[in-house]
C-alpha positions in Angstrom: 132.9 10.7 -142.9 134.3 7.8 -144.9 133.6 5.0 -142.4 130.1 3.8 -143.5 128.0 1.6 -141.2 124.7 0.3 -142.6 123.7 -1.8 -139.7 120.8 -1.0 -137.3 121.5 1.6 -134.7 124.4 3.0 -136.7 126.8 4.3 -134.0 128.2 7.1 -136.2 125.0 8.4 -137.8 125.1 11.6 -135.7 128.8 12.4 -136.5 129.5 15.1 -139.1 132.7 15.2 -141.0 133.7 18.2 -138.8 133.0 16.1 -135.7 135.3 13.3 -137.0 138.1 15.7 -137.7 137.7 17.3 -134.3 137.9 13.9 -132.6 141.2 13.3 -134.4 142.5 16.7 -133.2 141.5 15.9 -129.6 143.1 12.4 -129.6 146.2 13.7 -131.3 146.5 16.2 -128.4 146.2 13.4 -125.8 148.9 11.4 -127.6 151.3 14.4 -127.8 150.8 15.1 -124.1 152.1 11.6 -123.3 154.9 11.8 -125.8 156.1 15.1 -124.2 156.0 13.7 -120.7 157.7 10.4 -121.2 160.7 10.1 -118.9 162.7 8.2 -116.3 159.5 7.0 -114.5 158.4 5.2 -117.6 161.8 3.7 -118.3 162.0 2.5 -114.7 158.6 0.8 -115.0 159.5 -1.3 -118.0 162.9 -2.2 -116.7 161.3 -3.3 -113.4 158.8 -5.4 -115.2 161.5 -7.1 -117.3 163.6 -7.7 -114.2 160.7 -9.3 -112.3 159.7 -11.4 -115.3 163.2 -12.8 -115.7 163.7 -13.5 -112.0 160.3 -15.2 -111.9 161.1 -17.4 -114.8 164.5 -18.4 -113.5 163.2 -19.0 -110.0 160.3 -21.1 -111.4 162.6 -23.2 -113.6 164.9 -23.8 -110.6 161.9 -25.0 -108.5 160.9 -27.3 -111.3 164.2 -29.1 -111.0 162.7 -30.9 -108.0 159.1 -30.9 -109.4 158.8 -34.6 -108.6 157.6 -33.1 -105.3 153.9 -32.0 -105.8 154.3 -28.6 -104.0 157.3 -27.8 -106.1 155.4 -28.7 -109.3 152.5 -26.5 -108.4 154.7 -23.5 -107.4 157.0 -23.9 -110.4 154.2 -24.3 -112.9 152.2 -21.3 -111.6 155.3 -19.1 -111.6 156.4 -20.2 -115.1 152.8 -19.6 -116.4 152.8 -16.0 -115.0 156.3 -15.4 -116.4 155.4 -16.5 -119.9 152.2 -14.3 -119.8 154.2 -11.3 -118.6 156.9 -11.8 -121.3 154.3 -12.1 -124.1 151.8 -9.5 -123.0 153.3 -6.6 -121.1 156.8 -6.9 -122.4 157.1 -8.6 -125.9 153.9 -7.3 -127.4 154.5 -3.7 -126.3 158.3 -3.7 -126.9 157.7 -4.9 -130.5 155.2 -2.1 -131.0 158.1 0.3 -130.4 156.6 1.7 -127.2 160.0 1.8 -125.5 162.2 2.7 -128.5 162.5 6.3 -127.3 164.8 5.0 -124.5 167.4 4.0 -127.0 168.1 0.9 -124.9 169.2 -2.0 -127.3 167.9 -4.5 -124.7 164.4 -3.2 -124.8 164.0 -2.1 -128.5 161.6 -3.2 -131.2 164.5 -4.0 -133.6 166.2 -6.4 -131.2 163.5 -8.1 -129.1 162.7 -11.7 -129.8 159.9 -13.1 -127.7 159.1 -16.5 -126.2 156.6 -17.5 -128.8 156.4 -19.7 -131.9 156.1 -16.7 -134.3 159.2 -14.7 -135.1 159.3 -11.1 -134.1 159.7 -9.9 -137.7 156.7 -11.9 -139.0 154.5 -10.8 -136.1 155.5 -7.1 -136.5 154.4 -7.1 -140.1 151.0 -8.9 -139.6 150.2 -7.2 -136.4 151.7 -3.7 -136.4 151.5 -3.0 -140.1 148.4 -4.9 -141.2 146.1 -5.4 -138.2 146.6 -1.9 -136.7 146.2 -0.3 -140.1 143.1 -2.2 -141.2 141.5 -2.9 -137.9 138.3 -4.9 -138.1 137.9 -4.6 -141.9 136.6 -7.9 -143.0 138.9 -9.4 -145.6 141.8 -7.1 -144.8 142.3 -7.7 -141.1 142.9 -11.4 -140.7 143.5 -10.8 -137.0 139.7 -10.6 -136.9 138.8 -14.3 -136.7 142.3 -15.2 -138.0 140.7 -16.0 -141.4 139.0 -19.1 -140.1 135.8 -17.8 -138.6 132.7 -16.0 -139.6 132.9 -12.6 -137.8 130.0 -10.6 -139.2 126.3 -11.2 -140.0 126.8 -9.9 -143.5 129.3 -12.8 -144.3 127.6 -15.6 -146.1 126.9 -18.5 -143.9 128.2 -22.0 -144.8 127.6 -25.3 -142.9 131.3 -25.5 -142.2 130.9 -22.6 -139.7 128.9 -24.9 -137.4 132.4 -26.1 -136.3 133.5 -22.5 -135.5 133.3 -22.9 -131.7 135.5 -26.0 -131.9 138.0 -24.2 -134.1 138.1 -21.3 -131.8 138.7 -23.6 -128.8 141.5 -25.5 -130.5 143.0 -22.2 -131.6 142.9 -21.0 -128.0 144.8 -24.1 -126.8 147.5 -23.9 -129.5 147.3 -20.1 -129.9 151.0 -19.4 -130.4 151.1 -21.8 -133.3 147.9 -20.3 -134.7 149.4 -16.9 -134.6 152.6 -18.2 -136.4 150.4 -19.7 -139.1 148.4 -16.4 -139.4 151.7 -14.4 -139.6 152.8 -16.7 -142.5 149.3 -16.4 -144.2 149.6 -20.2 -144.3 146.1 -20.9 -145.6 146.5 -18.6 -148.6 150.0 -19.8 -149.4 149.3 -23.5 -149.2 146.6 -23.0 -151.9 149.3 -21.8 -154.2 151.3 -24.5 -156.1 154.6 -25.2 -154.4 156.7 -24.0 -157.3 154.8 -20.7 -157.4 155.1 -19.7 -153.8 157.1 -16.5 -153.2 160.6 -16.5 -151.9 159.5 -14.3 -149.0 157.0 -17.0 -147.9 159.7 -19.7 -148.1 162.2 -17.6 -146.2 159.6 -16.7 -143.5 158.5 -20.4 -143.2 162.1 -21.5 -142.7 162.6 -18.8 -140.0 159.3 -19.8 -138.2 160.2 -23.5 -138.2 163.6 -22.7 -136.8 161.9 -20.6 -134.1 159.5 -23.3 -133.2 162.3 -25.9 -132.9 164.2 -23.5 -130.6 161.2 -22.9 -128.4 160.3 -26.6 -128.3 163.8 -27.6 -127.5 164.1 -25.2 -124.6 160.7 -26.2 -123.0 160.4 -29.8 -123.9 164.0 -31.1 -124.1 166.6 -29.0 -122.3 164.8 -28.0 -119.2 163.3 -31.5 -118.6 166.7 -33.0 -119.1 168.2 -30.7 -116.5 165.7 -32.1 -114.0 166.6 -35.7 -114.9 169.1 -36.2 -112.0 166.3 -35.6 -109.4 163.8 -37.8 -111.2 161.8 -34.8 -112.3 162.1 -35.1 -116.1 158.4 -36.0 -116.7 157.0 -33.5 -114.1 159.1 -30.7 -115.6 157.9 -31.6 -119.1 154.3 -31.6 -117.9 154.9 -28.2 -116.2 156.2 -26.7 -119.4 153.2 -28.0 -121.4 150.9 -26.7 -118.8 152.5 -23.3 -118.6 152.3 -22.9 -122.4 148.7 -24.0 -122.4 147.8 -21.5 -119.7 149.6 -18.7 -121.5 147.8 -19.6 -124.8 144.4 -19.7 -123.2 144.9 -16.4 -121.4 146.3 -14.6 -124.4 143.5 -15.8 -126.6 140.9 -14.7 -124.1 142.4 -11.2 -123.7 142.6 -10.7 -127.5 139.1 -12.0 -128.0 137.8 -9.6 -125.3 139.5 -6.7 -127.1 138.1 -7.3 -130.5 135.2 -9.8 -130.6 132.5 -9.1 -127.9 129.0 -8.4 -129.0 128.6 -4.8 -130.1 132.2 -4.3 -131.4 132.0 -3.0 -134.9 133.3 -4.6 -138.1 133.6 -2.9 -141.4 133.3 -3.8 -145.1 136.2 -3.1 -147.4 134.1 -0.9 -149.7 133.1 1.3 -146.7 136.7 2.5 -146.2 137.9 5.4 -148.3 141.5 4.8 -149.6 142.1 8.4 -148.5 140.9 7.8 -145.0 141.7 10.7 -142.7 143.4 10.6 -139.4 140.0 11.3 -137.7 138.4 8.5 -139.7 141.1 6.0 -138.6 140.7 7.1 -135.0 136.9 6.6 -135.1 137.3 3.1 -136.6 139.7 2.2 -133.8 137.2 3.5 -131.2 134.3 1.5 -132.7 136.3 -1.7 -133.3 137.8 -2.2 -129.8 136.6 -3.1 -126.3 138.0 -2.7 -122.8 138.2 -5.0 -119.8 137.6 -3.4 -116.4 139.6 -4.7 -113.4 142.5 -4.2 -111.0 146.0 -3.0 -111.7 147.2 -6.6 -111.4 144.8 -7.7 -114.1 145.8 -4.8 -116.4 149.4 -5.8 -116.0 148.7 -9.5 -116.8 146.8 -8.4 -119.9 149.8 -6.3 -121.1 147.4 -3.4 -120.6 145.4 -4.7 -123.5 142.5 -4.5 -121.1 142.8 -0.9 -122.3 142.3 -2.1 -125.9 140.6 1.0 -127.0 143.5 3.2 -125.8 146.0 0.8 -127.3 144.4 0.9 -130.7 144.3 4.6 -130.6 147.9 5.0 -129.4 149.7 1.7 -130.2 153.2 3.3 -129.8 152.6 4.9 -126.4 153.9 3.2 -123.2 151.3 0.7 -122.1 151.6 1.8 -118.5 150.1 5.2 -119.5 146.8 3.8 -120.9 145.1 3.9 -117.6 146.1 7.5 -117.2 144.7 8.6 -120.6 141.6 6.4 -120.4 139.3 9.0 -118.6 140.2 11.6 -121.2 139.4 9.2 -124.0 136.2 8.1 -122.4 135.1 11.8 -122.1 135.5 12.1 -125.9 133.3 9.1 -126.4 130.6 10.6 -124.1 130.8 14.0 -125.8 130.1 12.5 -129.2 127.6 9.9 -128.0 129.8 6.9 -128.9 129.8 3.7 -127.0 132.8 3.1 -124.8 132.7 -0.7 -124.8 133.9 -1.8 -121.4 132.9 -4.7 -119.1 134.5 -7.2 -116.7 136.7 -10.1 -117.9 134.0 -12.8 -117.3 131.4 -10.7 -119.1 133.6 -9.9 -122.1 134.7 -13.5 -122.4 131.1 -14.7 -122.3 130.1 -12.1 -124.8 132.9 -13.0 -127.2 132.0 -16.7 -127.1 128.3 -15.9 -127.5 129.2 -14.1 -130.7 131.4 -17.0 -131.9 128.5 -19.4 -131.3 125.9 -17.0 -132.8 127.8 -16.4 -136.0 128.4 -20.2 -136.4 124.6 -20.4 -137.0 122.5 -18.9 -139.8 121.4 -15.4 -139.0 118.4 -15.2 -136.7 119.0 -18.3 -134.6 120.3 -16.2 -131.7 119.4 -12.6 -130.9 121.7 -10.0 -132.5 123.2 -7.4 -130.3 123.3 -3.6 -131.0 126.2 -1.4 -130.1 124.2 0.4 -127.5 123.0 -2.7 -125.6 126.2 -4.8 -125.9 127.7 -4.2 -122.5 124.4 -4.7 -120.8 123.7 -7.9 -122.8 127.1 -9.3 -121.9 126.3 -8.8 -118.2 122.9 -10.4 -118.6 124.3 -13.4 -120.4 126.8 -13.8 -117.6 124.1 -13.5 -115.0 122.1 -16.2 -116.7 125.0 -18.6 -116.5 126.2 -17.9 -113.0 123.5 -16.5 -110.7 120.5 -17.8 -108.8 117.2 -18.8 -110.5 115.5 -15.5 -109.7 118.3 -13.4 -111.2 118.5 -15.7 -114.1 114.8 -15.4 -115.0 115.0 -11.6 -114.8 118.1 -11.6 -117.1 116.4 -13.9 -119.5 113.3 -11.6 -119.6 115.4 -8.6 -120.2 117.2 -10.3 -123.1 113.9 -11.3 -124.7 112.7 -7.7 -124.4 115.8 -6.5 -126.1 115.4 -9.0 -128.9 111.7 -7.9 -129.5 112.8 -4.3 -129.6 115.5 -5.1 -132.2 113.0 -7.0 -134.4 110.6 -4.0 -134.3 113.5 -1.7 -135.2 114.5 -3.9 -138.2 110.9 -4.1 -139.4 110.6 -0.3 -139.3 
């Protein structure tokens, strides 16, 4: 086993090398079953989603032409927000993963799709598909983990600047598409390099990204508002586009945080990963470094099925609509090898992720650390403390304190 975890309650301590390779074999079999059964039903699904999204966007923009009327503004803004979320999450993200390339449809192909986002498709595919999905949750290699601006693990040295981490995270959520564009460019690293020494690749990518941002901004903040000028709806339409982009950014950020950042999701040190990592090792790292969101079919659709983040990280090139189908089989493997299938409701996962952001902004020990085994329960308890009546809140607080005491005893031992 090449994935080494030295933290308390090591989630892989009971796995033998043979177990790890068997996990890889079983997951490969699940993947092959889906590959062999892809067909017209899957193709019809993605074409239907694309069709609905386009009609919803066009209809919402048409309604916004008379958005000086409050009901029209509310309806158009809500519709445009949903359309942008669908385009980014269930369509753009998954199309650019190559999930639908097998259809050989140039309109829904990873090489031709350009999404409604500040980041270019090519830059995103490199940073996300090639880097993030290869080096998932390896601190210092996977900049998708904390986007290079946050402390994401207790073993990272604490600095006073991390006290502002919750604020950075909130601002990043509000302007998420631009944060992703900066991350795709590795902007922080490249800006530290003297201008004359920056690579031609970075200069070319920066030029493409700025052109993309101008195009997106022109569409949302110039062209569509001007089309509404004859009805006196220029400013309401402009406000609607700003609101829709904000809603899309906040939603996308929340979904991604829930998939990678809740308490109990594992991170890994560079030195703990063998350069000759096996397929089984890679699978186990994806299993430990991802978390799911429970919910309805509608919620899964709006997350781009990233509510099945565990299944997505195991099988990033399978049709997203099939994740719910394979999830029970994946969950059974987790249970068989006594691994934690990290799943909770959206409110609980959001609360847990933000709890971790705040906890790691402080020196170690200021807030109770969570173990892999108690993470889903602690997320629920934290949520109960913030939303329920006083009796339930006191019971949840007592349970959390009990967990903290047990953890301290375990550390001391």
